C-alpha positions as CSV (number, residue, x, y, z in Angstrom):
1,X,-0.5,10.8,6.4
2,X,2.2,8.2,5.6
3,X,3.1,8.0,9.3
4,X,-0.5,7.2,10.3
5,X,-0.7,4.6,7.5
6,X,2.7,3.1,8.6
7,X,1.7,3.0,12.3
8,X,-1.7,1.3,11.5
9,X,0.0,-1.4,9.2
10,X,2.5,-2.0,11.9
11,X,0.0,-2.2,14.6
12,X,-2.0,-4.8,12.3
13,X,1.0,-6.7,11.5
14,X,2.1,-7.1,15.1
15,X,-1.3,-8.2,16.1
16,X,-1.4,-10.7,13.2
17,X,2.1,-12.2,14.2
18,X,0.8,-12.6,17.8
19,X,-2.4,-14.4,16.6
20,X,-0.3,-16.7,14.5
21,X,2.1,-17.6,17.3
22,X,-0.7,-18.2,19.8
23,X,-2.6,-20.6,17.4
24,X,0.7,-22.7,16.7
25,X,1.1,-21.5,13.2
26,X,-0.5,-20.5,10.1
27,X,-2.1,-22.7,7.6
28,X,-1.8,-22.3,3.6
29,X,-5.1,-20.5,3.7
30,X,-4.1,-17.9,6.1
31,X,-0.7,-17.2,4.2
32,X,-2.8,-16.9,1.0
33,X,-5.0,-14.4,2.6
34,X,-2.1,-12.4,3.8
35,X,-0.5,-12.5,0.5
36,X,-3.8,-11.3,-1.2
37,X,-4.1,-8.5,1.3
38,X,-0.5,-7.5,0.6
39,X,-1.2,-7.5,-3.0
40,X,-4.2,-5.4,-2.7
41,X,-2.4,-2.8,-0.6
42,X,0.5,-2.7,-3.2
43,X,-1.9,-2.3,-6.2
44,X,-3.7,0.5,-4.5
45,X,-0.4,2.3,-3.5
46,X,0.9,2.1,-7.0
47,X,-2.3,3.2,-8.4
48,X,-2.6,6.3,-6.2
49,X,1.0,7.2,-6.9
50,X,0.7,6.5,-10.7
51,X,-2.4,8.8,-10.6
52,X,-0.5,11.6,-8.6
53,X,2.5,11.3,-11.0
54,X,0.4,11.4,-14.1
55,X,-1.2,14.6,-12.7
56,X,2.1,16.1,-12.0
57,X,3.6,15.4,-15.4
58,X,0.5,16.8,-17.1
59,X,0.9,19.9,-15.2
60,X,4.5,20.2,-16.0
61,X,4.0,19.4,-19.7
62,X,1.2,22.0,-19.8
63,X,3.5,24.6,-18.2
64,X,6.3,23.8,-20.6
65,X,4.2,24.0,-23.7
66,X,2.5,27.2,-22.6
67,X,3.4,30.4,-24.4
68,X,5.2,32.9,-22.1
């Protein structure tokens, strides 16, 4: 899953860099869009990992408190 995500992002980033160099550079608007997209990806990743970690901690906590 992570390899597929990495490959997709890497391909997208390479294509984006190619377009920027072909057009003679990026404007401030394009940089702002890239930063916004990166922020959205980071927020989504943190939310996903946080939810998964919370689930694991709740499971482990429940197992620790459960009577034998």
